[in-house]
C-alpha positions as CSV (number, residue, x, y, z in Angstrom):
1,M,-2.7,-33.3,8.7
2,A,-5.4,-30.9,7.5
3,K,-4.7,-29.4,4.1
4,I,-5.7,-25.9,2.9
5,G,-5.3,-24.3,-0.5
6,P,-4.7,-26.5,-3.5
7,P,-4.2,-30.3,-2.9
8,G,-0.8,-31.1,-1.5
9,L,-0.1,-27.7,0.2
10,S,0.0,-28.2,3.9
11,R,-0.8,-25.6,6.5
12,E,3.0,-25.2,7.2
13,K,3.8,-24.8,3.6
14,K,1.1,-22.2,3.1
15,A,2.5,-20.3,6.1
16,E,5.9,-20.4,4.5
17,L,4.5,-19.2,1.2
18,W,3.0,-16.1,2.9
19,E,6.2,-15.4,4.8
20,R,8.2,-15.5,1.6
21,W,5.6,-13.4,-0.2
22,K,5.7,-10.7,2.5
23,S,9.5,-10.6,2.4
24,G,9.3,-9.6,-1.3
25,Q,9.9,-12.9,-3.1
26,C,8.1,-13.4,-6.4
27,A,5.7,-16.3,-7.1
28,S,8.3,-18.0,-9.4
29,D,10.9,-18.1,-6.6
30,I,8.4,-19.3,-4.0
31,A,7.3,-22.1,-6.4
32,L,10.9,-23.3,-6.7
33,V,11.4,-23.4,-3.0
34,L,8.1,-25.2,-2.3
35,E,8.4,-27.5,-5.3
36,R,5.1,-26.4,-6.7
37,T,4.1,-24.8,-10.0
38,K,4.0,-21.0,-10.3
39,G,0.3,-21.4,-11.1
40,A,-0.4,-23.2,-7.9
41,I,1.4,-20.5,-5.9
42,H,-0.5,-17.8,-7.8
43,H,-3.8,-19.5,-7.1
44,V,-3.2,-19.3,-3.3
45,L,-2.1,-15.7,-3.5
46,A,-4.9,-14.5,-5.8
47,A,-7.6,-16.2,-3.6
48,N,-6.7,-13.8,-0.9
49,G,-5.9,-10.8,-3.0
50,G,-2.2,-11.0,-2.2
51,V,-2.9,-10.2,1.5
52,A,-1.7,-12.7,4.0
53,P,-4.7,-14.2,5.9
54,V,-5.0,-13.8,9.6
55,A,-3.6,-16.9,11.3
56,R,-6.4,-19.1,12.7
57,R,-6.5,-19.9,16.4
58,R,-8.8,-21.9,18.6
59,G,-11.3,-20.1,20.7
60,P,-10.2,-19.6,24.4
61,V,-13.0,-22.0,25.6
62,A,-12.7,-24.5,22.8
63,L,-11.7,-28.1,23.6
64,V,-8.2,-29.0,22.6
65,L,-6.8,-32.3,21.3
66,D,-5.6,-33.4,24.8
67,E,-9.2,-33.0,26.1
68,H,-10.6,-34.9,23.1
69,E,-8.3,-37.8,23.9
70,E,-9.2,-37.7,27.6
71,I,-12.9,-37.9,26.6
72,S,-12.1,-40.9,24.3
73,R,-10.2,-42.7,27.0
74,G,-13.0,-42.0,29.5
75,I,-15.6,-43.5,27.2
76,A,-13.4,-46.6,26.5
77,A,-13.1,-47.1,30.3
78,G,-16.9,-46.9,30.7
79,R,-16.8,-43.7,32.8
80,S,-19.8,-41.5,33.1
81,I,-20.1,-38.1,31.4
82,R,-20.0,-36.4,34.8
83,G,-16.9,-38.2,35.8
84,I,-15.1,-37.3,32.5
85,A,-16.2,-33.7,32.9
86,A,-14.9,-33.5,36.5
87,S,-11.5,-34.7,35.5
88,L,-11.3,-32.1,32.7
89,G,-12.7,-29.3,34.8
90,R,-15.5,-28.8,32.3
91,S,-19.2,-28.7,32.8
92,P,-21.1,-32.0,32.1
93,S,-23.2,-30.3,29.4
94,T,-20.0,-29.4,27.4
95,V,-18.7,-33.0,27.4
96,S,-22.2,-34.4,26.7
97,W,-22.6,-32.1,23.7
98,E,-19.1,-32.9,22.5
99,V,-19.8,-36.6,22.5
100,V,-23.2,-36.3,20.8
101,R,-22.1,-34.1,18.0
102,H,-19.2,-36.4,17.1
103,G,-21.1,-39.7,16.8
104,G,-22.0,-40.7,20.4
105,R,-20.2,-43.0,22.8
106,S,-20.0,-45.8,20.3
107,A,-18.4,-43.8,17.4
108,Y,-16.4,-41.1,19.2
109,R,-12.8,-40.8,18.1
110,A,-10.5,-38.1,19.5
111,M,-8.5,-37.3,16.3
112,E,-11.6,-37.2,14.1
113,A,-13.5,-35.0,16.6
114,D,-10.6,-32.6,16.9
115,A,-10.2,-32.3,13.1
116,R,-13.9,-31.9,12.6
117,A,-14.2,-29.2,15.2
118,W,-11.4,-27.2,13.6
119,E,-13.1,-27.4,10.2
120,W,-16.5,-26.4,11.7
121,A,-14.9,-23.4,13.3
122,L,-13.9,-22.1,9.8
123,R,-16.7,-19.8,9.2
124,P,-16.5,-16.3,7.6
125,K,-16.3,-13.4,10.1
126,R,-17.9,-10.1,9.0
127,C,-15.2,-7.5,8.6
128,R,-15.5,-4.0,10.0
129,L,-16.6,-2.4,6.8
130,A,-19.4,-4.9,6.5
131,S,-20.8,-4.1,9.9
132,H,-20.4,-0.3,9.8
133,P,-22.4,1.2,6.9
134,R,-21.4,4.8,7.7
135,L,-17.7,3.9,7.7
136,R,-18.1,1.9,4.5
137,W,-19.7,4.8,2.7
138,R,-16.9,7.2,3.8
139,V,-14.2,4.8,2.6
140,A,-15.9,4.2,-0.8
141,E,-16.4,8.0,-1.2
142,K,-12.6,8.7,-0.7
143,L,-11.5,5.8,-2.8
144,A,-13.5,7.3,-5.7
145,L,-11.5,10.4,-5.2
146,D,-8.3,8.4,-5.7
147,W,-7.2,8.5,-2.1
148,S,-5.1,5.6,-1.0
149,P,-6.3,3.3,1.8
150,E,-3.5,4.6,4.1
151,Q,-4.6,8.2,3.4
152,I,-8.2,7.3,4.2
153,A,-7.4,5.6,7.5
154,G,-5.2,8.5,8.6
155,W,-7.7,11.1,7.5
156,L,-10.6,9.4,9.4
157,K,-8.5,9.3,12.6
158,R,-7.7,13.0,12.2
159,E,-11.1,14.2,11.1
160,F,-13.2,12.2,13.6
161,P,-10.9,11.7,16.7
162,A,-13.8,11.0,19.1
163,D,-15.8,8.6,16.9
164,E,-14.5,5.0,17.3
165,G,-17.1,3.9,14.7
166,L,-15.1,5.7,12.0
167,R,-11.9,3.8,12.5
168,V,-10.4,1.4,10.1
169,S,-6.9,0.2,9.2
170,H,-5.6,0.5,5.7
171,E,-5.0,-3.3,5.7
172,T,-8.8,-3.8,6.2
173,I,-9.5,-1.6,3.2
174,Y,-7.1,-3.4,1.0
175,R,-8.5,-6.8,2.1
176,S,-12.1,-5.6,1.4
177,L,-11.0,-4.5,-2.1
178,F,-8.8,-7.5,-3.1
179,V,-10.8,-10.3,-1.4
180,Q,-14.0,-9.8,-3.4
181,T,-15.7,-12.8,-1.6
182,R,-16.3,-10.4,1.2
183,G,-18.7,-8.4,-1.0
184,V,-18.1,-5.2,0.9
185,L,-16.5,-2.7,-1.6
186,K,-17.2,-2.8,-5.3
187,K,-14.3,-4.2,-7.4
188,E,-14.5,-1.1,-9.7
189,L,-13.0,0.9,-6.8
190,I,-9.7,-1.0,-7.4
191,G,-9.3,1.1,-10.5
192,H,-8.8,4.2,-8.3
193,L,-5.8,2.8,-6.5
194,R,-2.4,4.2,-7.4
195,A,-1.3,0.8,-8.8
196,V,-4.2,-0.9,-10.6
197,R,-3.7,-4.6,-9.9
198,R,-5.9,-7.4,-8.7
199,M,-3.8,-8.3,-5.7
200,R,-1.4,-6.6,-3.4
201,Q,2.3,-6.9,-4.2
202,P,5.1,-7.3,-1.7
203,K,7.3,-4.4,-1.1
204,G,10.8,-4.6,-2.4
205,G,13.0,-3.9,-5.4
206,T,14.5,-0.7,-6.7
207,T,14.2,1.3,-9.9
208,P,17.5,2.1,-11.6
209,S,18.0,5.8,-12.3
210,R,18.8,7.4,-15.5
211,L,22.5,7.5,-16.6
212,P,24.1,10.7,-15.6
213,G,24.4,13.5,-18.1
214,Q,27.4,15.8,-18.4
215,I,26.3,19.1,-16.9
216,V,28.7,22.0,-17.2
217,D,29.3,23.9,-14.0
218,A,26.8,21.8,-12.1
219,V,26.5,22.6,-8.4
220,S,26.4,19.5,-6.3
221,I,23.5,18.7,-3.9
222,R,26.2,18.5,-1.2
223,E,26.5,22.3,-1.4
224,R,22.8,22.9,-0.7
225,P,22.1,25.1,2.4
226,A,21.2,23.3,5.6
227,E,17.6,24.8,5.5
228,V,16.9,22.7,2.4
229,E,17.7,19.5,4.3
230,D,15.4,20.1,7.3
231,R,12.4,21.1,5.2
232,A,11.5,23.8,7.7
233,V,11.2,26.6,5.1
234,P,9.1,26.4,2.0
235,G,10.4,27.4,-1.4
236,H,12.8,24.5,-2.1
237,W,11.7,22.3,-4.9
238,E,12.6,18.9,-6.4
239,G,12.1,18.3,-10.1
240,D,12.2,15.7,-12.9
241,L,10.7,14.7,-16.2
242,L,7.9,12.2,-16.4
243,S,8.1,10.4,-19.8
244,G,5.4,8.9,-22.0
245,T,5.3,7.2,-25.4
246,H,6.1,8.9,-28.7
247,N,8.9,11.0,-27.0
248,S,6.3,12.9,-24.9
249,H,7.2,14.3,-21.5
250,M,6.0,16.6,-18.7
251,A,8.0,18.3,-15.9
252,T,7.1,17.7,-12.3
253,L,8.0,20.0,-9.4
254,V,7.5,19.1,-5.7
255,E,8.0,21.6,-2.9
256,R,9.9,19.9,-0.1
257,H,8.3,21.5,2.9
258,S,4.6,20.8,1.9
259,R,5.0,18.2,-0.9
260,F,2.9,20.6,-3.0
261,A,3.2,19.5,-6.7
262,M,3.1,21.4,-10.0
263,L,2.9,19.7,-13.4
264,I,4.3,21.5,-16.4
265,K,3.7,20.7,-20.1
266,V,6.9,20.7,-22.1
267,K,7.3,20.5,-25.9
268,G,10.3,18.2,-25.7
269,M,13.0,17.0,-23.4
270,D,15.7,19.2,-25.0
271,T,17.2,21.7,-22.6
272,A,15.8,24.7,-24.4
273,S,12.2,23.4,-24.2
274,V,12.4,22.3,-20.6
275,V,14.2,25.4,-19.2
276,S,11.7,27.7,-21.0
277,A,8.7,25.9,-19.6
278,L,10.1,25.7,-16.1
279,S,11.1,29.3,-16.1
280,K,7.7,30.5,-17.2
281,Q,6.0,28.4,-14.4
282,V,8.4,29.3,-11.6
283,R,8.2,33.1,-12.4
284,Q,4.6,32.9,-11.4
285,L,5.4,31.9,-7.9
286,P,5.8,34.4,-5.0
287,L,9.4,35.3,-4.3
288,Q,9.3,33.5,-0.9
289,L,8.6,30.3,-2.8
290,R,11.6,30.7,-5.1
291,R,14.6,29.5,-3.2
292,S,16.2,26.4,-4.9
293,L,15.6,23.5,-7.2
294,T,17.2,20.0,-7.0
295,W,17.3,18.0,-10.2
296,D,18.9,14.8,-11.3
297,R,21.7,14.5,-13.9
298,G,19.5,14.6,-16.9
299,K,20.8,16.7,-19.8
300,E,17.4,18.5,-20.0
301,M,18.8,20.9,-17.3
302,A,22.1,21.5,-19.1
303,D,21.0,25.1,-19.5
304,H,20.5,25.6,-15.8
305,K,22.4,28.9,-15.7
306,N,19.8,30.5,-17.9
307,F,17.1,29.1,-15.6
308,T,18.7,30.7,-12.6
309,L,19.1,34.0,-14.4
310,A,15.4,34.0,-15.4
311,T,14.1,32.9,-12.0
312,D,16.8,33.7,-9.4
313,V,16.5,30.0,-8.3
314,Q,19.7,28.1,-7.7
315,V,19.8,24.6,-9.2
316,Y,21.5,21.7,-7.3
317,F,22.2,18.4,-9.0
318,C,22.0,15.0,-7.4
319,D,24.8,12.4,-7.3
320,P,24.7,9.9,-10.2
321,R,22.2,7.1,-9.7
322,S,20.8,8.5,-6.5
323,P,17.0,9.0,-7.0
324,R,16.5,8.9,-3.3
325,Q,18.1,12.3,-3.0
326,R,14.9,13.6,-4.7
327,G,12.6,11.3,-2.6
328,S,9.6,13.6,-2.6
329,N,9.7,14.0,-6.3
330,E,10.2,10.3,-6.9
331,N,7.2,9.5,-4.7
332,T,5.0,12.0,-6.5
333,N,6.0,10.6,-9.9
334,G,4.8,7.3,-8.7
335,L,1.5,8.8,-7.6
336,L,1.2,10.3,-11.1
337,R,1.4,6.9,-12.8
338,Q,-2.2,6.4,-11.4
339,Y,-3.3,9.1,-13.8
340,F,-0.7,8.7,-16.5
341,P,0.2,4.9,-16.7
342,K,3.4,3.8,-18.4
343,G,2.7,3.6,-22.2
344,T,0.6,6.8,-22.1
345,D,1.2,9.5,-24.8
346,L,1.5,12.7,-22.7
347,S,1.5,15.1,-25.7
348,G,-2.3,15.1,-25.8
349,Y,-2.8,16.6,-22.4
350,S,-3.3,20.4,-22.0
351,Q,-1.8,22.5,-19.2
352,A,-5.3,23.0,-17.8
353,Y,-5.7,19.2,-17.5
354,L,-2.3,18.9,-15.8
355,N,-3.3,21.7,-13.4
356,K,-6.5,19.7,-12.6
357,I,-4.5,16.5,-11.7
358,A,-2.0,18.6,-9.6
359,L,-5.0,20.0,-7.7
360,R,-6.2,16.4,-7.0
361,L,-2.8,15.5,-5.6
362,N,-2.5,18.6,-3.5
363,Q,-5.9,18.0,-1.9
364,R,-5.0,14.4,-0.9
365,P,-3.8,13.9,2.7
366,R,-0.3,12.6,3.2
367,K,1.0,10.3,5.9
368,T,4.3,12.2,6.0
369,L,2.4,15.4,6.8
370,G,0.4,13.9,9.6
371,F,-2.4,13.4,7.1
372,E,-2.6,17.1,6.3
373,T,-2.9,17.9,2.6
374,P,0.0,19.6,0.8
375,A,-2.3,22.6,0.0
376,D,-3.2,23.1,3.6
377,R,0.4,22.7,4.8
378,L,1.7,25.3,2.3
379,R,-1.2,27.7,3.1
380,A,-0.6,27.4,6.8
381,Y,3.0,28.7,6.6
382,P,3.2,32.3,7.9
């Protein structure tokens, strides 16, 4: 049996490795199941950037093992090349070349010929980005602007609907970034991805939410008007605090209809500081964009009544341990970790810099908006 990857890892085992990786299992768990070291598993994963390779298949006109065996039996029986070719339904030149390239009539062996043909067929195939310079330039340009591969792929399809030469899947972009042996995209562009890592990670796992605070007279999310749920009308916001080191924080607001984001510098996470900063920012919005705010159970919004008095915006609170009820805000906070990684001291950033980062986010196309940008979606509302 042909082996691929590190010694002792068969093709079947490697296929199982990738299936488990794609299902969300970690390298340690896979190593236990396959009875290999974690290092051996990581070696296979890292060699392909964490992206499962495309399964190899024989070409539609390639000889298969049964045909190799028929050729071997024909040679042993002393039959002519033409006779063997006729029984296989192949041209004589195909059979003749097959015998010559695998040692001639005296040395031809079916199993060896089949294995050797399989290995010879393992040659690198140029990916789409390598063979389309204009497409490669567009992709590199957008990656440098912190666009995700999925955003780039969707934007290209939307921006150039009639140009098939400017089509690429987000998987191809990821492969070209993480599998550096392709030599297509510079590895420095990996640093512009939302999650800066050297290989793709499987999807899975959840992040526990903060423990609920005791909010006096909190209005439940279940009492929100129906128009908030369907996202048809702008002006309904989701909010949260993004935390850094040394007790530093910023407030994040995301408009549900357009996913338009605002970042707000706060002095601390006490309710007075947070409510004061939020009120100042929200009062600058047009009245039609001041309808409601959905927040989690953090005590920083304990003074929500004063916020509502200052802004005329009703605050609704999520259920305990239910971050998905603020899904747009949670997603945006994840995007922001590209600019403010965990372990960052947020106190050193000015409001002007936060506005600059918010502008970047609002000018990036979103899959959920049909690859429109949040800024364009909000601007288009009558």
